[in-house]
C-alpha positions in Angstrom: -0.8 9.7 -21.1 -2.1 6.6 -22.9 0.3 4.4 -20.8 -1.4 5.7 -17.6 -4.8 4.8 -19.0 -3.7 1.3 -20.1 -2.0 0.8 -16.7 -5.0 1.9 -14.6 -6.8 -1.5 -14.4 -3.5 -3.3 -13.7 -2.7 -0.8 -11.0 -6.1 -1.1 -9.4 -6.0 -4.9 -9.4 -2.4 -5.1 -8.1 -2.3 -2.1 -5.8 -5.6 -2.3 -4.1 -7.3 -5.7 -4.5 -4.5 -8.2 -4.4 -2.1 -6.2 -2.2 -4.8 -5.6 0.4 -5.6 -9.3 0.6 -1.9 -10.3 0.8 -1.1 -7.5 3.3 -4.0 -8.3 5.6 -3.3 -12.0 5.5 0.4 -11.4 6.3 -0.6 -9.1 9.2 -3.1 -11.5 10.7 -0.6 -14.4 10.5 2.1 -12.3 12.0 -0.1 -11.1 14.8 -1.4 -14.6 15.6 2.1 -16.0 15.5 3.5 -13.4 17.9 0.5 -12.8 20.2 -1.4 -16.1 20.0 -4.7 -14.4 19.2 -6.4 -12.7 16.3 -5.7 -9.0 16.1 -8.2 -6.8 18.0 -10.7 -4.5 16.3 -12.1 -1.3 17.6 -15.0 -3.1 19.1 -13.0 -5.9 20.9 -14.1 -5.3 24.5 -11.2 -6.8 26.3 -8.5 -5.1 24.2 -6.7 -2.1 25.5 -6.4 1.2 23.6 -2.7 0.7 22.8 -3.5 -2.8 21.4 -6.3 -1.6 19.2 -4.5 1.5 17.9 -1.2 -0.4 17.5 -2.9 -3.2 15.6 -4.7 -0.7 13.3 -1.5 1.3 12.6 0.5 -1.9 12.0 -2.2 -3.3 9.7 -2.3 0.0 7.7 1.4 0.2 7.4 1.7 -3.4 6.1 -1.1 -3.0 3.6 0.4 0.4 2.4 3.9 -1.2 1.9 2.4 -4.2 0.2 0.3 -2.0 -2.1 3.4 0.1 -3.1 5.5 -3.0 -3.8 2.8 -4.6 -5.9 2.1 -1.4 -7.8 5.8 -0.8 -8.4 6.2 -4.4 -9.7 3.2 -3.9 -12.0 4.7 -0.6 -13.4 8.1 -2.2 -13.9 6.5 -5.2 -15.7 4.4 -2.8 -17.8 7.5 -0.9 -18.9 9.3 -4.1 -19.7 6.4 -5.3 -21.9 5.4 -2.1 -23.6 8.4 0.2 -23.3 6.6 3.1 -21.4 6.6 4.0 -17.8 3.0 4.4 -16.7 3.6 7.1 -14.1 5.5 10.3 -13.6 9.3 10.4 -14.3 10.2 12.1 -11.0 8.4 13.5 -8.0 7.0 17.0 -8.2 8.6 19.6 -5.9 6.8 20.3 -2.7 4.5 23.4 -2.9 6.5 25.4 -0.4 9.7 24.8 -2.4 8.0 25.8 -5.6 6.9 29.1 -4.1 10.4 30.0 -3.0 11.9 29.5 -6.4 9.5 31.8 -8.2 
């Protein structure tokens, strides 16, 4: 429990702040490199619905993957330095599976 509390500021910094900046930057560079323009936003008038929704989905996916990678790296480093894993040991069973086994 104490490991989770100690890891909280590290996880917030790596998993949200830094990962969001790195992921958004990677997305914008990739979009500009492939399309030659900046990615459209919801209020970009001359962008089509598929472009706007696709850009939003791609941006969200890239940021989520980057956040997971940065958080995992931080947790692995935390365990290496302090000897404790800051999260759960294994995923909890899904609620519908838990009800069947009871």
